[in-house]
C-alpha positions, 0 to 999 in steps of 0.5 A: 499499499499504496497501490500505482495502477497502470490501464493501458501500457505494455508490461514490458513499458512498465517494466521499464519506468517501474522503479523510477515510479517507486523511487518518485512516489516514495520521495515524495510520500515520503515512505518506504519503496517497500511498500509501494505497489506498481499493477498492470491492470488488463482492460478492454476498451469500449469506448474511447478510453485513455491511458490512465493512471490510478492512486490508490492511497490514503490521504495527503495534504494536496501538495502532495497529490499534485507532486505526484500527479506531475511527477507520474506526468513527468516520467511517462512525457519522457517516454512518449505518453502525455496524456495519461490521466493520473487520478486518486482514490483516496482511502479510509484507514478505518475501512481499509481491513488487514486480517479482519480487522481496521487499520484504525 
């Protein structure tokens, strides 16, 4: 936890950028790299669906969310992906369960 879920990218590309994404994300959010989870979600395009990065994490300051989104955008842009949608799904500790118990 947190989870960064990439949709519409190739596995080869995601494996290439994962070390940089994990390093930058952990640095900005100030968490250990070991807890950052990267996932590639399979999906089938039904309508015009953009590439996206969905970030599931606990609430941080707006400045941290902005910095994370900007840095991920920069990394993707450096590889030719400029129009990727990046969005956050904010989790609540009391609704996040481990071993059947909420974190709070």
